[in-house]
DSSP file (Angstrom, degrees, kcal/mol; ACC not computed):
  #  RESIDUE AA STRUCTURE BP1 BP2  ACC     N-H-->O    O-->H-N    N-H-->O    O-->H-N    TCO  KAPPA ALPHA  PHI   PSI    X-CA   Y-CA   Z-CA
    1    1 A M              0   0    0      0, 0.0     2,-0.2     0, 0.0     0, 0.0   0.000 360.0 360.0 360.0 127.4   16.2   13.2   -5.0
    2    2 A S        -     0   0    0      1,-0.0    64,-2.2     2,-0.0    65,-0.4  -0.564 360.0-163.2 -77.1 143.2   16.3   10.0   -3.0
    3    3 A E  E     -A   65   0A   0     62,-0.3     2,-0.3    -2,-0.2    62,-0.2  -0.901   7.6-167.6-128.9 157.2   13.6    7.3   -3.8
    4    4 A V  E     -A   64   0A   0     60,-2.9    60,-2.2    -2,-0.3     2,-0.6  -0.962  22.0-124.6-137.6 152.0   12.3    4.2   -2.0
    5    5 A V  E     -A   63   0A   0     -2,-0.3    90,-0.5    58,-0.2     2,-0.5  -0.882  28.7-173.1 -99.8 129.1   10.0    1.3   -3.2
    6    6 A I  E     -AB  62  94A   0     56,-2.9    56,-3.0    -2,-0.6     2,-0.4  -0.991  16.2-146.3-129.3 126.7    7.1    0.8   -1.0
    7    7 A E  E     -AB  61  93A   0     86,-2.3    86,-2.1    -2,-0.5     2,-0.5  -0.775  18.6-172.0 -85.7 130.1    4.7   -2.1   -1.4
    8    8 A V  E     +AB  60  92A   0     52,-3.4    52,-2.6    -2,-0.4     2,-0.3  -0.989  13.0 161.5-127.9 125.2    1.0   -1.1   -0.5
    9    9 A G  E     -AB  59  91A   0     82,-2.4    82,-2.4    -2,-0.5     2,-0.3  -0.794  23.1-144.5-132.1 172.1   -1.7   -3.8   -0.3
   10   10 A F  E     - B   0  90A   0     48,-1.3    80,-0.2    80,-0.3    48,-0.1  -0.947  26.1-106.7-136.4 153.5   -5.1   -4.2    1.2
   11   11 A T        -     0   0    0     78,-2.2     2,-0.2    -2,-0.3    78,-0.1  -0.688  32.9-131.2 -88.8 133.4   -6.9   -7.0    2.8
   12   12 A P        -     0   0    0      0, 0.0    -1,-0.0     0, 0.0    43,-0.0  -0.548  19.2-124.1 -84.9 150.4   -9.6   -8.5    0.6
   13   13 A L    >   -     0   0    0     -2,-0.2     3,-1.2     1,-0.1    75,-0.0  -0.469  28.4-108.7 -84.8 159.4  -13.1   -9.1    2.3
   14   14 A P  T 3  S+     0   0    0      0, 0.0    -1,-0.1     0, 0.0     0, 0.0   0.758 118.5  54.6 -64.6 -21.7  -14.5  -12.6    2.2
   15   15 A E  T 3  S+     0   0    0      2,-0.0     2,-0.2     0, 0.0     0, 0.0   0.478  85.3 115.7 -88.9  -2.0  -17.2  -11.7   -0.5
   16   16 A D    <   -     0   0    0     -3,-1.2     2,-0.2     4,-0.1     0, 0.0  -0.470  45.8-168.6 -68.4 131.1  -14.5  -10.3   -2.8
   17   17 A D     >  -     0   0    0     -2,-0.2     4,-2.6     1,-0.0     5,-0.2  -0.539  42.4 -91.7-106.4-177.5  -14.0  -11.9   -6.1
   18   18 A D  H  > S+     0   0    0      1,-0.2     4,-2.4    -2,-0.2     5,-0.2   0.870 125.1  54.1 -62.8 -36.0  -11.1  -11.4   -8.6
   19   19 A F  H  > S+     0   0    0      2,-0.2     4,-2.7     1,-0.2    -1,-0.2   0.955 109.7  46.4 -61.6 -51.0  -13.1   -8.7  -10.4
   20   20 A V  H  > S+     0   0    0      1,-0.2     4,-2.8     2,-0.2     5,-0.3   0.980 113.6  49.0 -57.1 -56.5  -13.7   -6.6   -7.2
   21   21 A L  H  X S+     0   0    0     -4,-2.6     4,-2.5     1,-0.2    -1,-0.2   0.861 110.8  50.1 -53.2 -36.8  -10.0   -7.0   -6.2
   22   22 A D  H  X S+     0   0    0     -4,-2.4     4,-2.5    -5,-0.2    -1,-0.2   0.956 111.9  48.7 -63.0 -48.2   -8.9   -5.9   -9.7
   23   23 A Q  H  X S+     0   0    0     -4,-2.7     4,-1.8     2,-0.2    -2,-0.2   0.918 114.0  45.3 -54.5 -50.2  -11.2   -2.9   -9.5
   24   24 A L  H  X S+     0   0    0     -4,-2.8     4,-3.0     2,-0.2     5,-0.3   0.937 110.9  52.5 -63.4 -46.9  -10.0   -1.9   -6.1
   25   25 A T  H  X S+     0   0    0     -4,-2.5     4,-2.9    -5,-0.3    -2,-0.2   0.886 108.5  51.3 -51.7 -42.4   -6.4   -2.4   -7.0
   26   26 A D  H  X S+     0   0    0     -4,-2.5     4,-2.4     2,-0.2    -1,-0.3   0.861 108.4  52.3 -66.7 -33.4   -6.8   -0.2  -10.0
   27   27 A E  H  X S+     0   0    0     -4,-1.8     4,-2.7     2,-0.2    -2,-0.2   0.940 113.3  43.0 -67.5 -47.1   -8.4    2.5   -7.7
   28   28 A L  H  X S+     0   0    0     -4,-3.0     4,-2.2     2,-0.2     5,-0.2   0.941 113.0  52.6 -63.6 -45.6   -5.3    2.3   -5.3
   29   29 A E  H  X S+     0   0    0     -4,-2.9     4,-1.1    -5,-0.3     3,-0.3   0.963 110.4  48.4 -51.0 -55.6   -2.9    2.3   -8.2
   30   30 A E  H >X S+     0   0    0     -4,-2.4     3,-1.0     1,-0.2     4,-0.5   0.945 111.4  50.7 -52.7 -55.5   -4.6    5.4   -9.6
   31   31 A D  H >< S+     0   0    0     -4,-2.7     3,-1.1     1,-0.2    -1,-0.2   0.897 110.2  48.4 -46.0 -46.9   -4.5    7.1   -6.2
   32   32 A L  H >X S+     0   0    0     -4,-2.2     3,-2.1    -3,-0.3     4,-1.0   0.615  89.2  81.2 -79.6 -15.5   -0.8    6.4   -5.7
   33   33 A R  H << S+     0   0    0     -4,-1.1    -1,-0.3    -3,-1.0    -2,-0.2   0.756  80.7  71.2 -64.7 -18.4    0.3    7.7   -9.2
   34   34 A D  T << S+     0   0    0     -3,-1.1    -1,-0.3    -4,-0.5    -2,-0.2   0.752 107.6  32.0 -69.3 -17.5    0.1   11.1   -7.7
   35   35 A I  T <4 S-     0   0    0     -3,-2.1    30,-0.6     1,-0.3     2,-0.3   0.583 125.9 -33.0-113.4 -12.8    3.2   10.4   -5.7
   36   36 A G  E  < S-C   64   0A   0     -4,-1.0     2,-0.4    28,-0.1    -1,-0.3  -0.986  81.0 -41.3 172.3 173.8    5.3    8.1   -7.9
   37   37 A E  E     -C   63   0A   0     26,-1.1    26,-2.2    -2,-0.3     2,-0.4  -0.543  57.1-161.3 -68.6 116.7    5.7    5.3  -10.4
   38   38 A V  E     +C   62   0A   0     -2,-0.4     2,-0.3    24,-0.2    24,-0.2  -0.800  16.0 165.7-110.2 140.2    3.2    2.6   -9.6
   39   39 A S  E     -C   61   0A   0     22,-2.3    22,-3.6    -2,-0.4     2,-0.3  -0.984  33.5-114.8-146.1 159.8    3.1   -1.1  -10.7
   40   40 A R  E     -C   60   0A   0     -2,-0.3    20,-0.2    20,-0.2     2,-0.1  -0.619  37.1-108.7 -90.1 152.1    1.4   -4.2   -9.9
   41   41 A L        -     0   0    0     18,-1.2     2,-0.3    15,-0.5    18,-0.1  -0.507  34.8-110.3 -77.5 150.6    3.3   -7.1   -8.4
   42   42 A E        -     0   0    0     -2,-0.1    -1,-0.1     1,-0.1    15,-0.0  -0.631  28.1-122.1 -79.4 136.4    3.8  -10.1  -10.6
   43   43 A A        -     0   0    0     -2,-0.3    10,-0.1     1,-0.0     2,-0.1  -0.648  30.4-123.8 -81.9 133.3    1.8  -13.2   -9.5
   44   44 A P        -     0   0    0      0, 0.0     2,-0.3     0, 0.0     8,-0.1  -0.408  23.9-145.9 -71.9 156.5    4.3  -16.2   -8.9
   45   45 A T        +     0   0    0     -2,-0.1     3,-0.2     5,-0.0     5,-0.0  -0.801  45.9  65.4-116.1 161.6    3.8  -19.4  -10.7
   46   46 A G  S >  S-     0   0    0     -2,-0.3     3,-1.6     1,-0.1     4,-0.1  -0.490  91.8 -59.9 115.5 169.7    4.3  -22.8   -9.8
   47   47 A P  T 3  S+     0   0    0      0, 0.0     3,-0.5     0, 0.0    -1,-0.1   0.729 128.9  52.0 -66.8 -21.9    3.1  -25.5   -7.3
   48   48 A D  T 3  S+     0   0    0     -3,-0.2    -2,-0.1     1,-0.2    -3,-0.0   0.461  92.9  76.5 -94.6  -0.4    4.0  -23.4   -4.2
   49   49 A S    X   +     0   0    0     -3,-1.6     3,-1.5     2,-0.1     4,-0.5   0.348  61.0 130.2 -95.8   9.2    2.1  -20.3   -5.5
   50   50 A K  T 3  S+     0   0    0     -3,-0.5    -5,-0.0     1,-0.2     0, 0.0  -0.450  77.0  11.2 -61.5 130.7   -1.5  -21.5   -4.7
   51   51 A G  T 3  S+     0   0    0     -2,-0.2     4,-0.3     1,-0.0    -1,-0.2   0.301 100.9  95.2  81.4  -3.0   -3.5  -19.0   -2.7
   52   52 A V    <>  +     0   0    0     -3,-1.5     4,-2.8     1,-0.1     5,-0.3   0.598  63.7  81.8 -90.7 -13.1   -1.1  -16.1   -3.2
   53   53 A G  H  > S+     0   0    0     -4,-0.5     4,-3.1     1,-0.2     5,-0.2   0.926  89.2  52.8 -52.2 -48.6   -3.0  -14.6   -6.3
   54   54 A E  H  > S+     0   0    0      1,-0.2     4,-0.9     2,-0.2    -1,-0.2   0.848 111.8  44.6 -61.6 -34.7   -5.5  -12.9   -4.2
   55   55 A L  H  4 S+     0   0    0     -4,-0.3     3,-0.3    -3,-0.2    -1,-0.2   0.912 115.0  47.5 -77.8 -40.8   -2.8  -11.2   -2.1
   56   56 A V  H >< S+     0   0    0     -4,-2.8     3,-1.7     1,-0.2   -15,-0.5   0.901 107.3  57.8 -69.9 -37.4   -0.7  -10.2   -5.2
   57   57 A L  H 3< S+     0   0    0     -4,-3.1    -1,-0.2    -5,-0.3    -2,-0.2   0.841 108.5  47.7 -61.4 -28.7   -3.9   -8.9   -6.9
   58   58 A A  T 3< S+     0   0    0     -4,-0.9   -48,-1.3    -3,-0.3     2,-0.4   0.095 101.4  78.8 -98.5  22.8   -4.4   -6.5   -4.0
   59   59 A T  E <   -A    9   0A   0     -3,-1.7   -18,-1.2   -50,-0.2     2,-0.3  -0.985  51.1-176.8-136.2 142.0   -0.9   -5.1   -3.8
   60   60 A V  E     -AC   8  40A   0    -52,-2.6   -52,-3.4    -2,-0.4     2,-0.4  -0.892  19.4-134.9-129.3 159.0    0.9   -2.5   -5.8
   61   61 A S  E     -AC   7  39A   0    -22,-3.6   -22,-2.3    -2,-0.3     2,-0.4  -0.971  20.3-170.2-116.5 133.7    4.5   -1.2   -5.6
   62   62 A V  E     -AC   6  38A   0    -56,-3.0   -56,-2.9    -2,-0.4     2,-0.8  -0.983  17.7-148.4-126.2 137.8    5.3    2.6   -5.8
   63   63 A V  E     +AC   5  37A   0    -26,-2.2   -26,-1.1    -2,-0.4     2,-0.3  -0.910  34.9 172.2-105.3 114.7    8.6    4.2   -6.1
   64   64 A A  E     -AC   4  36A   0    -60,-2.2   -60,-2.9    -2,-0.8   -28,-0.1  -0.771  35.9 -99.7-122.3 157.8    8.3    7.4   -4.2
   65   65 A S  E     -A    3   0A   0    -30,-0.6   -62,-0.3    -2,-0.3    -1,-0.1  -0.387  24.2-132.8 -70.6 153.4   10.6   10.2   -3.1
   66   66 A T        +     0   0    0    -64,-2.2   -63,-0.1     4,-0.1    -1,-0.1   0.476  66.8 126.9 -85.7  -3.0   11.8   10.1    0.5
   67   67 A D  S >> S-     0   0    0    -65,-0.4     4,-1.8     1,-0.1     3,-1.0  -0.292  71.4-122.1 -52.4 136.1   10.9   13.7    0.8
   68   68 A P  H 3> S+     0   0    0      0, 0.0     4,-2.0     0, 0.0     5,-0.2   0.754 111.6  58.6 -54.9 -28.6    8.6   14.3    3.9
   69   69 A G  H 3> S+     0   0    0      2,-0.2     4,-2.0     1,-0.2     5,-0.1   0.857 106.4  46.8 -72.1 -33.0    5.9   15.8    1.8
   70   70 A Y  H <> S+     0   0    0     -3,-1.0     4,-2.9     2,-0.2     5,-0.2   0.913 110.6  54.4 -74.5 -38.3    5.7   12.6   -0.4
   71   71 A V  H  X S+     0   0    0     -4,-1.8     4,-2.2     2,-0.2     5,-0.2   0.927 110.0  45.0 -60.4 -46.9    5.6   10.5    2.7
   72   72 A Q  H  X S+     0   0    0     -4,-2.0     4,-2.7     1,-0.2    -1,-0.2   0.926 112.1  52.7 -65.1 -42.5    2.7   12.4    4.1
   73   73 A A  H  X S+     0   0    0     -4,-2.0     4,-2.8     2,-0.2     5,-0.2   0.898 107.0  53.3 -55.5 -42.8    1.0   12.2    0.7
   74   74 A L  H  X S+     0   0    0     -4,-2.9     4,-2.0     2,-0.2     5,-0.2   0.972 112.4  42.8 -59.7 -53.4    1.4    8.5    0.7
   75   75 A V  H  X S+     0   0    0     -4,-2.2     4,-2.8     1,-0.2     5,-0.2   0.901 113.7  52.1 -59.5 -41.6   -0.2    8.0    4.1
   76   76 A D  H  X S+     0   0    0     -4,-2.7     4,-1.9     1,-0.2    -1,-0.2   0.923 111.5  46.6 -60.8 -43.6   -3.0   10.5    3.3
   77   77 A L  H  X S+     0   0    0     -4,-2.8     4,-2.2     2,-0.2    -1,-0.2   0.866 112.8  49.1 -72.4 -31.8   -3.8    8.7    0.0
   78   78 A V  H  X S+     0   0    0     -4,-2.0     4,-2.5    -5,-0.2     5,-0.2   0.950 112.0  48.6 -70.2 -47.3   -3.8    5.2    1.7
   79   79 A V  H  X S+     0   0    0     -4,-2.8     4,-1.9     1,-0.2    -2,-0.2   0.860 110.3  52.2 -63.2 -32.3   -6.1    6.5    4.5
   80   80 A G  H  X S+     0   0    0     -4,-1.9     4,-1.8    -5,-0.2    -1,-0.2   0.913 107.6  51.7 -68.4 -41.4   -8.4    8.0    1.9
   81   81 A F  H  X S+     0   0    0     -4,-2.2     4,-1.0     1,-0.2    -2,-0.2   0.916 111.9  47.4 -59.7 -43.8   -8.6    4.7    0.1
   82   82 A L  H  < S+     0   0    0     -4,-2.5     6,-0.3     1,-0.2    -1,-0.2   0.841 107.2  55.3 -60.6 -38.5   -9.5    3.1    3.3
   83   83 A N  H  < S+     0   0    0     -4,-1.9     3,-0.4     1,-0.2    -1,-0.2   0.839 111.1  45.1 -63.4 -34.7  -12.0    5.6    4.1
   84   84 A R  H  < S+     0   0    0     -4,-1.8    -1,-0.2     1,-0.2     2,-0.2   0.690 116.9  47.6 -81.4 -17.3  -13.7    4.9    0.8
   85   85 A N  S >< S-     0   0    0     -4,-1.0     3,-1.0    -5,-0.2    -1,-0.2  -0.564  84.9-159.8-124.9  64.2  -13.5    1.1    1.3
   86   86 A Q  T 3   +     0   0    0     -3,-0.4     3,-0.1     1,-0.2    -3,-0.1   0.069  67.7  33.2 -46.7 148.5  -14.6    0.4    4.7
   87   87 A G  T 3  S+     0   0    0      1,-0.3     2,-0.3    -5,-0.1    -1,-0.2   0.429  94.4 110.9  88.7  -4.8  -13.7   -2.9    6.5
   88   88 A R    <   -     0   0    0     -3,-1.0     2,-0.3    -6,-0.3    15,-0.3  -0.728  53.1-150.2-108.1 156.9  -10.3   -3.1    4.9
   89   89 A K        -     0   0    0     -2,-0.3   -78,-2.2    13,-0.1     2,-0.3  -0.875  13.0-138.8-116.7 152.3   -6.8   -2.7    6.3
   90   90 A A  E     -BD  10 101A   0     11,-2.4    11,-2.5    -2,-0.3     2,-0.4  -0.857  10.8-154.9-111.0 150.8   -3.8   -1.5    4.3
   91   91 A H  E     -BD   9 100A   0    -82,-2.4   -82,-2.4    -2,-0.3     2,-0.4  -0.990   5.8-165.8-132.1 121.6   -0.3   -3.1    4.6
   92   92 A L  E     -BD   8  99A   0      7,-2.5     7,-2.7    -2,-0.4     2,-0.5  -0.898   2.1-169.0-102.9 131.7    2.8   -1.1    3.8
   93   93 A R  E     +BD   7  98A   0    -86,-2.1   -86,-2.3    -2,-0.4     2,-0.5  -0.991   8.3 174.7-119.8 127.3    6.3   -2.9    3.3
   94   94 A I  E >  S-BD   6  97A   0      3,-2.6     3,-2.5    -2,-0.5   -88,-0.1  -0.953  70.1 -51.7-131.8 103.8    9.3   -0.6    3.2
   95   95 A G  T 3  S-     0   0    0    -90,-0.5   -88,-0.1    -2,-0.5    25,-0.1  -0.389 123.0 -20.3  60.1-128.0   12.4   -2.8    3.0
   96   96 A D  T 3  S+     0   0    0     23,-0.1     2,-0.4    -2,-0.1    -1,-0.3   0.390 118.6  98.0 -93.4   8.4   12.1   -5.3    5.9
   97   97 A V  E <   -D   94   0A   0     -3,-2.5    -3,-2.6    22,-0.1     2,-0.4  -0.798  53.3-167.9 -96.8 136.5    9.6   -3.1    7.8
   98   98 A E  E     -D   93   0A   0     -2,-0.4     2,-0.3    -5,-0.2    -5,-0.2  -0.972   4.5-175.0-121.6 136.7    5.9   -3.8    7.6
   99   99 A L  E     -D   92   0A   0     -7,-2.7    -7,-2.5    -2,-0.4     2,-0.4  -0.952  12.0-149.0-128.1 150.0    3.1   -1.5    8.8
  100  100 A T  E     -D   91   0A   0     -2,-0.3     2,-0.4    -9,-0.2    -9,-0.2  -0.987   6.0-161.6-119.5 131.8   -0.6   -1.9    9.0
  101  101 A I  E     +D   90   0A   0    -11,-2.5   -11,-2.4    -2,-0.4     2,-0.3  -0.915   9.4 179.3-107.5 136.2   -3.2    0.9    8.7
  102  102 A D        -     0   0    0     -2,-0.4   -13,-0.1   -13,-0.2     3,-0.1  -0.690  67.5 -45.9-141.0  89.9   -6.7    0.4    9.9
  103  103 A Q  S    S-     0   0    0    -15,-0.3     2,-0.1    -2,-0.3   -14,-0.1   0.959  80.6-150.2  54.4  55.6   -9.3    3.2    9.7
  104  104 A A        -     0   0    0      4,-0.1    -1,-0.1     1,-0.1     2,-0.1  -0.330   6.5-138.2 -62.3 132.7   -6.8    5.7   11.0
  105  105 A T     >  -     0   0    0     -3,-0.1     4,-2.7    -2,-0.1     5,-0.2  -0.267  36.2 -97.8 -69.8 169.9   -7.8    8.7   13.0
  106  106 A K  H  > S+     0   0    0      1,-0.2     4,-2.3     2,-0.2     5,-0.1   0.915 127.3  47.7 -62.4 -39.0   -6.1   12.1   12.3
  107  107 A A  H  > S+     0   0    0      1,-0.2     4,-1.6     2,-0.2    -1,-0.2   0.889 114.2  45.9 -69.4 -33.7   -3.7   11.5   15.3
  108  108 A E  H  > S+     0   0    0      2,-0.2     4,-2.0     1,-0.2    -1,-0.2   0.810 107.7  56.8 -73.7 -31.2   -3.0    8.0   14.2
  109  109 A T  H  X S+     0   0    0     -4,-2.7     4,-2.3     2,-0.2    -2,-0.2   0.928 108.0  50.0 -65.1 -46.3   -2.4    9.2   10.6
  110  110 A S  H  X S+     0   0    0     -4,-2.3     4,-1.6     1,-0.2    -2,-0.2   0.898 111.1  47.2 -53.4 -44.1    0.2   11.6   12.1
  111  111 A Q  H  X S+     0   0    0     -4,-1.6     4,-2.2     1,-0.2    -1,-0.2   0.871 110.0  53.4 -70.4 -32.6    1.9    8.8   14.0
  112  112 A M  H  X S+     0   0    0     -4,-2.0     4,-3.0     2,-0.2     5,-0.2   0.905 105.3  55.0 -68.1 -40.1    1.8    6.6   10.7
  113  113 A I  H  X S+     0   0    0     -4,-2.3     4,-2.8     1,-0.2    -1,-0.2   0.953 109.9  45.5 -52.5 -53.1    3.5    9.3    8.8
  114  114 A D  H  X S+     0   0    0     -4,-1.6     4,-2.8     1,-0.2    -1,-0.2   0.881 113.7  49.9 -62.1 -39.5    6.4    9.3   11.4
  115  115 A L  H  X S+     0   0    0     -4,-2.2     4,-2.0     2,-0.2    -1,-0.2   0.889 111.3  48.3 -68.1 -39.4    6.5    5.4   11.3
  116  116 A V  H  X S+     0   0    0     -4,-3.0     4,-2.8     2,-0.2    -2,-0.2   0.943 112.0  50.8 -65.1 -46.7    6.7    5.4    7.5
  117  117 A R  H  X S+     0   0    0     -4,-2.8     4,-2.4     1,-0.2    -2,-0.2   0.969 112.2  46.2 -54.1 -56.7    9.5    8.1    7.6
  118  118 A D  H  X S+     0   0    0     -4,-2.8     4,-2.3     1,-0.2    -1,-0.2   0.829 110.3  53.2 -55.5 -35.6   11.4    6.0   10.1
  119  119 A A  H  X S+     0   0    0     -4,-2.0     4,-1.7     2,-0.2    -1,-0.2   0.910 108.6  50.4 -64.2 -43.6   10.9    2.8    8.0
  120  120 A I  H  X S+     0   0    0     -4,-2.8     4,-0.9     2,-0.2    -2,-0.2   0.917 110.5  48.1 -64.7 -43.6   12.3    4.6    5.0
  121  121 A E  H >< S+     0   0    0     -4,-2.4     3,-0.8     1,-0.2    -1,-0.2   0.934 112.6  50.7 -57.1 -41.3   15.4    5.8    6.9
  122  122 A H  H 3< S+     0   0    0     -4,-2.3    -2,-0.2     1,-0.2    -1,-0.2   0.812 107.6  53.2 -67.5 -27.5   15.8    2.2    8.3
  123  123 A S  H 3<        0   0    0     -4,-1.7    -1,-0.2     1,-0.2    -2,-0.2   0.685 360.0 360.0 -81.2 -14.2   15.6    0.7    4.7
  124  124 A R    <<        0   0    0     -4,-0.9    -1,-0.2    -3,-0.8    -2,-0.1   0.494 360.0 360.0 -72.8 360.0   18.4    3.0    3.3
């Protein structure tokens, strides 16, 4: 079975502090464990890393199967996370392809599944 690494992140809201972002990242991480091995990104260190901690805190990496059922589950889980956390957008990075999900309808979710499948095929 073929696998792919997908980065999944979400946009922080202006009122979010590190504690809230940590809790939401834990929630996203727990959701995605159903489809693959999940890990948090390591925060870069050094003088050029200022301001990226918030983005890294709100991002996880998942190693998922390229099977269409897993792709559908990935998108469904991310959409479910967004539905529970209104006002946020999710960002997926698959290889050099980046996608954004923003409170998707059923039709948009179906389109997003196709886009993720295409991105996975492109990244191989």
